[in-house]
N, C-alpha and C positions, 0 to 999 in steps of 0.2 A: 438753186436759190429760189425762195418764194418771192417772185418779183413781179407777179401779175395779180390782178383782182377781177374774178369772174362773178360780178353780181348777178344773182339769178332770182328775181322777184318771185318767179313761179315755183321755185323749189319748195318742198314740204317744210313748213316752218316749225313743225312739232317734233322733228327728229331729235332724239336724245341718245347719248351713250352715257355710261356711268362716269360720275366724278371719280377720278383715279385715287385721290387722296386729299384730305383737307389739311390746311396749314397748321402747324404745331404752334402752341403759345405757352411760354414758360409760366409756371405757377398758376395757370387757369385750366382746370380739368373740365372738358366737355362744354366749353364756352362757344359763343358764336364765333365763326372764323372771320378773319380780316378779309378785305376785298382782295381779289387776285393780285392787285398791284401793290398791296402793302408789303414793304420789305420785312423779311424775317429778322427777328432780334436774336435768334439762336445761331450759335456757331455750327460749323459743319460737322464737327465731331462730338459736340455736347448732346447729351440725352439723359433724361430721367423720367420718372413715372408721369410727371405733369406735362410732358411733351407728346404724349401718345394721343393719336388722333381719334375723335369721336366716330362711332361706327356707322352713322347714317349720312347719306349724301343730301345735299340741298334738295328741297321738294321740286318735283318736275310734273308738269301737267301731262296727261296722256290717256285719253279715253280709248276704249277698244276700237271705235271707228277711226279715230285718228291714227292709231297704230296700224290698222289694216292698210289705210292710205299710204302711210310711211313705208311699210314693208313693200307694197306693190311698186312705189317709186323707186325704192333701193334696189329691187330686183332688176328693174329696167336699167338703172344707172350702172349697177355692178356688172352687167354683161356687156357694156358698151365699150370697155377698153380691154384688150387682151394682155395678159401678163406675158412679158417676153419669155421666150423658151430658156434663155440663158441669163444669168445675173451678172452684174458687175459689182465689184467689192471696193471698199475704201482700203486705205493702208492698214487700218486696224481691224480688217476682217469682217466689216458690216456691209450688208447688201445695200447698194445705192438705189435710191428711188429713180426709176427710169422715166418718170412722167413730169410734165409741167404742172405745177401745183399753184392754185390761186385761192386766196381766202374768199369766202362767201360773205357778203356784207348785207345788212339790212337796209330799210329805206332811209335810215339816218346815216348811212355810210359807215357803219360801225361793224367790226368783225363779229361774227355770229359764234358764240362760245357754247361748246358742249359741256364743259365742266373745267374744274381746276383742282390742283392738289398741292401737296407740300413742295414739290420740285417743279411743277409744270402747269401750263394752261393748255387746254384742248380745244381747238377751233374747228368749226365746219369749213371744209374747202372743196373745191371742185378740182378734178384731175383729168388732164388731157394727154393723149399720146403726143410725144414730142414730134414736131414736124421734121421731116428729113432735111439735111443741109442742101442748100441750092448749090448746083455746080456750074451755074452760069447766070449772067445777069438777065438773060432773056427767058430763063426758065422760072416760072413763078412757083413758090413753094406749094406743096400738097396741102390741101385742107381736109380735115376729117369732118365727115357729116354726121358722125355718131355723137350722141349727147355725152356730156362729161360724166365721169364717175364720182359720186360723192364720197368723200373720205374724211377721216378725223386727223388732224395734224397736232401732234403733241409737242409743244415748244417749251424750252427751259424758261422757268419763271424768274430765275436769277442766275448769275454767272456760275456759281459753284454747282448748279444743277446740271450743267453740260456733261460732267463726268458720270452722273447717275444715269442720264438718258443714254449716253453712249454705251454704258454697261448694259442697260436694258435692251438696246438695239443688237448688241452682240448676242445676247440670250435669244432674242427673237430670230436673228439670222440663223443660229444653230437650230431652232425649233422648225424653221421653215424648209430646211433641208431634208427633214425626216418624212417618211411616208405617213399618210392619213393625218397630217397635222391640222388640216382644215375641219377635222371632226372634234378638235380639242381647243384650239386657240383662234382668236380673232385674227384675220388675215393681216400680215405685215408686208407693206409694199416697199419698204426700204427707208433709208435715212437721206435727209437733205444735208450733205456733209458739212457745208460751211456754217450752217446754223444749228447743227446737232437737233434738228427736229425730226421726229418720227412720223411716218405716214401710215395710217392703219385704216382698216375697214370700219365703216360706221354702221352701228346696228341701233335701232331706236328703243330698245327695251333691255334693261338689265334685270337680273334675278331680284334684286332689291325692289325695283319698281313692281315687278309682277307679285311679289309677296305682299306689298302694300295694297295693290289692287285687289288681290284675293282676300286680304284681311277686311277690307272695306265691304266687299260683297258678302263675306261670312257674317258680318255684324247684322246684316239685314236678312239673311236667309238661314241662320243657324236654327236647328231644331233640337229637340232633346236627344234624338238619335245621332245627330252629327256634331254635337257639342264637344265630344272627345276625339274627333277626327281632325287631321291637318287641315289648315285653311284652304288648301287646294281642292277640297271636296271629298277626298277619299284617301285612305292609307295606300291604295294601290298606285295612285298617281305620284304620291310622295316617295313610294318605294322605286318607282321608275325613274325619278329625278335622282335619287340616291345612287341608283345603279349607274346612271350615265356620269354623275360627277365623280364617283369613286373610281369608275373605269378610266376616266381622263386623268385622275391623280396618279393611278397605277402606271399608266402610259408615261406620264411626265417623270415619275421617279425611276422607272425601270427601263424604259425604252429611250427617253430623251436625256436621262441623267441630270434632271433639273429639280431643284427644291424652289417652289414658288415663293414662299416667305410672307405673303399677305393676302391669304384667302378670306374672302368675305362676299356677302351677296352683291355689293357694289362693284366687285371686280370680276363679275361673271356676266357676260352678255348672253342674250337668248336669240337664237336663229329659228324661225318656224320650221318644223319638219314638213317636207312636201306633201306627205299623205298621212293621214291619221285614221286608221280603221278601228282602232280600239279606244274606247272612252276612258279606259283605265291607264293609258299611257300619258306621259308628260308631253305636251304638244310642241316643245322646243328642244333644240339641241344647245346645250350650255357650252359656252366658249370662254375660256380664261383670258383675262387681260392683266395689265399692269405687272410687269415683271422687274420693276425697279428694286425690289428687295430679294431677288432671286440669286441663287448660287448654283454653280455647276458641281456635280458630284464626281465628275471624271477628271478633275484637276485638283491639285493640292493648293493652288493659289486662292486667296480669299479677297473678295471685294469688300472693303471696310465700310462701316456706317450703314449697312443695309437694314438695321433695326432702328434707325433714328426716327421713323415716322410710321410705326405700326399702329394697329387699331386694338386697343387694350382688350375689349371683350372678346375678341376672336383670336387672341395671341395665347399660345400655350403658357401655362403658368411658370414653367421652367425658364422661359425667356424674359419674365418680368421681375426678376430679382434685381436689386440695385447693381450688384457686381456684374451681371450680364449686360445691363443697359449702359453701364459706364465703360465697357470694354469695346473699342471700335472694331475689333475683330470678331465680336459675337455675331452669329448668323443663325438663320432658322435651319431646321432639319427636316428630315422626312417625317419624323414622329410629330414635330410641331405642326407640320402641314396637316396631318391626320386630325389633329385636335381642332385646328382651325375650320376644316371642312365639316367636322361633326357639329360645331357651333352654328355654322352656316345652315346645315340641314335641320338643326334644332329650331332656328328661327323661321325656316320655311315651313315647319309644322305649326308654330305658335302664331306666326304673322307679325312678330315684333322684332324688327331689325336692331332695336336698341338693346335687346337681350334682357336687361335688367330694369325695364321700365318700372317706376314706382320707387326706386331707390334713389338716394341722393348721389351726387357726384363721388363723394368720398366713399360711400358704401359700395358703389359700383367698382371703384378701384380696388377696394378690398376683396370684393368677390371675384374679380378677375384674377387677382394673384393667388386665389385659391380655386381655380377653374375646374379642378376635378370634382367639385360639388355643384356644377352648373345645372345638372339635371334636377337635383333636388331643389335648388333655388328657383329655377324657372318653373318646376312644377307647383310651387307654392303661389304662382302668379297665373298660371294657365291650366285649364282643364284638358288641353289637347295633348298632354304628355303624361297619360296615365301609367301608373306603375304596371309593369309586366305587359305593356302595350307595344305595338310594332315600333314606335319611335324610340321608346326606351331600350327595347331589345337590340335594335340596330346601332344605337349610339353609346351605350353604356361602356363597352370596352374601348371605344375611341377617345373618351375623355378621361381615362385613367391617368394617374401620375405616370410620368414617363418610365420611372424604375418599377412600376407595378404591372408591367406587361401590356402597355398600350398596343392595340391591334395594328398589324401591318395592312397595307392596301390589298394584297393578295388574299388574305384571310378575310378581310372586310367584304370583298366581292363575294366570297363564298357564303358569308353570313346573310347578305341580302338576298342571294339566290335561294337560300333555304327558307328565308322569310316569305319570299314570293310564292315558293311551292306550298308552304304551309297555308298561305292565304287562299291559293287557288283550291287547295283541298277542302278548306272550310266553306268556300263558296259553292262547290259541288255538293256538299252535304246540305 
């Protein structure tokens, strides 16, 4: 149980992880979200096109110098608590958090929030190894001299969210058991059982944040030669990101047997790579978070209502029909994950997480339901997606209609490798 408060005024105040999902509002598309404490007016099983969440997270500050300090602080904190060699599980098969966890508060004694979503609030917390039980009155308890581990605690925003979060915890427990999971997902430390709160690794930068930072930089440094390149600075860096993300999605589908269900830049955190010897590589390891819309592929059981808070612009068009949205048993698929990742990579090139900036809310809704035309629609807004260019070549088969031969993750990896080889050959010339 979270029953302690470890206020740490000296802890980095600029640390952020992505907001996991913004609250849905009936009959208002892309409007400002209510505060985290505003009760939802929607029923658990109700959903329609107007309930879909907007694609961008609330703005967050974060200069490169602040992020550097944040990362250095996190690395110190992250290494201070050893993960137990063996895990204990709850009655429903979820890994239990083995630590004492306390919320970090600000100078006004308020919990510091990382973000909030349709189902949850995410708070900054500190994590301590549990003191061993005392075996005698004369034996004082052991005290750990190591500093605490900074974590993110994802708590239910309302009573009916507990089922959603426990479902996510089951998915995360499954993923943590697999080899090399730390290369693909943010670390899951376990659940606080009596509160259905998830304890997760904290990372100060999301892909959405990074895209926005690069877009602002590109506005002041763009030249005639670079105006058609991704905002990261070069097509080579963008291709490296694509390679990493598609490889992770392939691992998720084919090794972990998991469909994510809500892929977007805000649900991907970035961990700095330890050494970067090539300027044409993406300097972070992307890590997926927010598995509240996920489904397992190795079971016939379906968790209902996992499409009740998706983000329209990033959702495959086959999932945006009224019939699908009204069916509580509708769920994402491997093909819809491919589409969502393609749009994520598209905005990583354009620098616009809103996807269809410049269009009205109703127009964006219509364009999303016809998502197979996303490349042409975005191309009319951005010079960074030229026809026959690297971005178009890598993404065009990933945004096809589902029944028109949308590419699989395995074939997509090969496509990116071929594009990288072609680019390397052109560079040598």
